[in-house]
C-alpha positions, 0 to 999 in steps of 0.5 A: 490556424492561419491569420490574414498575414499568413502567420500560423498559430498552433495550440497545445493541449495539456493533460492534468491527472485528477486525484484518485480515491483510496478504497478501504476494503475487508481483506477476506471479502474485498467489500468496502468497510462502511457504516456509521459504526465503521469510521475509518481513520486514515493518516498520510505521511510523506518522507522528509515532511513533519506534516501528517494529514488525517482524514476519516470516512464511513463510506469506505472511500477517501478522496485524495484531493489536496494531498501532497504529490509524491510517494506517501505512507498511508496508515488505516485504523478502524475498530474491529480490524487490524491496523495496516500501512501501505505505500501510495506511489501517486495520489493520481492512481486508484488504490485499495488498502485491505484490512484484516478483520479481528475475527479472522484467525490471524498471526502476528509476525515480524520480518527482519531484513538481512541484507548481505549486498550493502544495497538495501539499507533498512531505513530506505528499503520498503517491504511489500506484502502481497496476496492473491485476491479476486480482480473485481470482474464480478465472477471471482474466476481470476485473481491478481496480487494486491499489496496488503501492507508496505512500509520502510523497515526502519532503523531496527531493520524489522517490519511487524504485521498481523496476517491471516493464519495459513494464507499464502503471501508474496514478499518483495523489497525495494530500495531507494534506487527502485531496485526490487528483489522478489523474496518468494512466498510466505505462509504464517502459521505461528508468531515468529521473527522471520529473517529475509536474507538478500544476497549470498 
């Protein structure tokens, strides 16, 4: 715009991203976990902070408004399902957390980090467990890999998980610098400690 003196003023447009929603779904059916008897308790943890945010839902969805910015570790717990943890990189991104029903044929496993490169410190390295699931287009004709569980290995270098027996999962790790290593596929058949070697 230009005023009567010939001075021009240019306005700026700012874009703000609104917090998204976290959906809690059944791993086998991909349906939202809902109902008065299906109260999901979700906790949000942020690295370096003593604050833990707790929220509950019976609709299968959690509003992420009011949560701190930055990466969060999210744990979900509901009666009748195995507990799960994921890493939420941003509260402005739509995310799902998939829980395995207790009635499913499942196997408790433990992944052990074996870093031979010196680049993947256990306390700062995240394990991502992924599974190919229908992409939600309605006809189930195509699938995409979704993160089912994720968290830091921790001081002992191990990450426990309960997975569906005989199902095919995909594993990858990411260090504090954002470097990622794909570790291939994994199919649990019995309780075991599985070493995850990185490097020669």
